[in-house]
C-alpha positions in Angstrom: -47.9 116.1 -19.3 -49.9 114.0 -17.1 -53.0 112.5 -18.2 -56.1 112.7 -16.4 -58.0 109.9 -14.6 -60.2 107.5 -16.2 -63.9 108.6 -16.3 -66.5 105.5 -16.1 -69.3 106.1 -18.5 -72.6 106.1 -16.7 -74.2 103.5 -19.3 -71.2 101.0 -18.6 -72.0 101.2 -14.9 -75.3 99.7 -15.6 -74.1 97.6 -18.2 -72.2 96.0 -15.4 -75.2 95.2 -13.4 -76.9 93.9 -16.4 -74.4 91.2 -17.7 -73.2 93.3 -20.8 -69.6 92.9 -20.2 -67.2 90.1 -19.2 -64.4 92.1 -18.5 -62.2 89.2 -18.0 -62.7 87.9 -21.5 -64.1 90.4 -24.1 -61.8 92.4 -26.5 -61.0 95.6 -25.1 -59.7 98.4 -27.1 -58.3 101.9 -26.9 -59.0 104.7 -29.5 -57.9 108.3 -29.8 -60.1 111.0 -30.1 -59.7 114.8 -31.1 -60.7 117.9 -28.7 -64.0 118.4 -31.0 -65.2 114.8 -30.1 -68.3 114.0 -27.9 -66.6 111.4 -26.2 -65.5 113.5 -23.3 -69.2 113.2 -21.6 -69.8 110.7 -18.5 -73.3 110.8 -19.1 -73.2 110.4 -22.8 -76.8 109.1 -24.2 -76.2 105.9 -26.0 -72.6 105.2 -25.1 -71.5 103.4 -28.3 -68.5 103.2 -30.1 -70.7 104.3 -33.2 -72.0 107.2 -31.5 -68.7 108.9 -31.1 -67.5 111.8 -33.2 -64.1 113.1 -34.5 -61.8 110.2 -33.8 -58.1 110.7 -35.0 -57.9 109.9 -38.8 -56.6 106.7 -40.1 -53.0 107.3 -41.0 -49.9 108.7 -39.9 -49.1 105.8 -37.6 -53.1 105.7 -36.4 -55.7 103.2 -37.3 -59.1 104.0 -37.0 -60.7 101.8 -33.9 -57.6 102.0 -32.1 -55.6 99.1 -30.6 -56.5 96.1 -28.5 -55.4 96.2 -24.6 -55.2 92.8 -23.2 -57.6 92.9 -20.2 -57.5 91.3 -16.6 -60.2 91.3 -14.3 -59.0 90.0 -10.8 -60.1 89.9 -7.1 -57.9 90.3 -3.9 -59.3 90.4 -0.6 -62.6 91.6 -1.8 -61.5 94.2 -4.2 -62.0 93.7 -8.0 -59.8 95.3 -10.3 -60.2 96.1 -13.9 -56.6 96.5 -15.7 -55.3 96.4 -19.4 -52.1 96.5 -21.2 -50.7 99.8 -22.1 -51.5 101.2 -25.4 -49.0 102.8 -28.0 -49.1 104.6 -31.2 -46.1 105.6 -33.3 -46.3 108.6 -35.4 -45.1 107.9 -39.1 -45.2 110.4 -42.0 -46.8 113.1 -39.8 -48.2 114.1 -36.4 -51.0 112.4 -34.4 -53.0 115.0 -32.5 -55.4 113.8 -30.0 -56.9 115.2 -26.7 -58.6 112.0 -25.4 -58.4 108.3 -25.2 -61.5 105.9 -24.8 -62.0 102.4 -24.0 -64.5 100.3 -25.2 -65.8 96.7 -25.4 -65.0 95.3 -29.2 -66.7 92.3 -28.4 -70.1 93.6 -27.6 -72.5 93.9 -30.5 -72.8 97.6 -30.1 -69.2 98.2 -28.9 -70.2 99.6 -25.5 -68.1 102.4 -24.2 -66.2 101.7 -20.9 -64.5 105.0 -20.0 -62.4 107.9 -21.2 -59.5 109.8 -20.0 -57.8 113.4 -21.3 -54.3 112.8 -22.3 -53.2 116.0 -21.1 -55.1 117.1 -17.8 -54.7 120.9 -18.4 -56.7 120.1 -20.9 -54.6 120.4 -24.2 -54.2 118.3 -27.3 -51.2 116.0 -27.3 -49.1 116.0 -30.5 -46.9 113.1 -31.4 -44.6 114.4 -34.0 -43.3 112.0 -36.8 -41.0 109.1 -35.5 -42.0 109.6 -31.8 -44.4 107.3 -29.6 -47.4 108.2 -27.7 -47.8 105.4 -24.7 -50.9 105.5 -22.8 -49.7 104.0 -19.5 -52.4 102.3 -17.3 -51.7 103.2 -13.5 -50.4 100.4 -11.4 -53.8 100.3 -9.6 -55.6 99.5 -12.6 -58.6 101.2 -14.7 -60.6 101.1 -12.0 -61.2 99.0 -8.6 -64.6 97.9 -6.9 -64.7 97.7 -3.2 
């Protein structure tokens, strides 16, 4: 199973130009969503955490809101790279079923969305059974680069 690429929300791109984000210092979280969620639309209007539907339910090893992922925003030879720590969840007492991972800025008042990815590029649901761990491993090149 291979995850898809991160897709940057259109409103996030606008937010970069209007100083909404401080990607080096803000609290970034990753949350999981079901196949019926509206999170998989790059042009999502009002791209805020509160507008998302069908997050994985709280319990069996998942906590609503997701997990914190330490961010880095670096420059090397004119290329800016946004990277975060990998995220993981261990199913406990049942299975975690999800299709999407979503990154959002938990520091922003409106919890602005950054990007989403399919956890399986088929696309298909990913099921983590009791006692197993889902790790969303970020590519070596980071979430995205600007050149």
